[in-house]
C-alpha positions in Angstrom: -2.8 13.7 -30.0 0.8 12.9 -29.5 1.8 9.4 -30.4 3.1 7.3 -27.6 5.8 4.4 -28.9 5.5 1.0 -27.0 8.0 0.3 -24.4 11.0 -1.3 -26.0 11.1 -5.4 -26.2 12.3 -7.8 -23.5 15.6 -8.9 -24.0 16.9 -12.1 -24.5 16.3 -12.9 -20.8 12.3 -12.1 -21.0 13.1 -9.2 -19.3 13.2 -5.3 -20.6 16.5 -4.0 -19.2 17.0 -0.8 -17.3 19.2 0.3 -19.7 16.2 0.4 -22.7 13.4 1.5 -19.8 16.0 4.7 -19.6 16.4 5.6 -22.7 12.3 4.7 -23.7 11.7 6.9 -20.3 14.1 9.7 -21.1 13.1 9.9 -24.9 9.6 10.4 -23.3 10.0 12.7 -21.2 9.5 11.2 -18.4 10.6 12.5 -14.3 12.7 9.8 -12.0 11.3 9.1 -9.0 13.6 7.4 -6.5 11.8 3.6 -6.6 10.7 1.7 -3.4 13.4 -0.2 -1.3 12.5 -4.0 -2.4 14.3 -6.0 -5.4 13.1 -4.5 -8.7 14.5 -5.0 -12.2 14.8 -1.1 -12.3 16.7 1.1 -9.7 13.6 3.8 -10.4 10.5 4.1 -10.9 9.4 7.0 -13.7 6.2 8.5 -13.2 4.7 11.4 -15.1 1.4 13.2 -15.5 1.1 11.9 -19.0 1.5 8.0 -18.2 -1.6 8.0 -15.7 -1.5 4.3 -15.6 1.6 4.4 -14.7 1.7 6.7 -11.9 -1.4 4.2 -10.6 0.9 1.1 -10.5 3.9 2.9 -9.0 1.1 3.8 -6.0 -0.2 0.5 -5.9 3.1 -0.7 -5.4 4.3 1.3 -2.8 0.2 1.0 -1.2 0.9 -3.1 -1.5 5.0 -2.4 0.2 3.5 -0.4 2.9 0.9 -2.8 3.9 3.3 -5.9 4.2 5.5 -7.1 6.8 9.3 -6.0 6.5 10.9 -9.0 5.4 12.4 -11.3 7.6 16.4 -10.7 8.0 16.3 -7.2 6.5 
């Protein structure tokens, strides 16, 4: 069973940076999918069959966004 390293730790602001996440994702062979159009700390969402929980969270986010009314002023 392959060892999976943890996500890189948070920055001083308490958030993982997109660059750090991107580097981690690339190192783990994650494919890049365009993220949903909403405010997010990352411009892309990373999904791969090797990380089913991550994929599930991505789908939950997309489902939740579709079920909400469009924000006013968009």
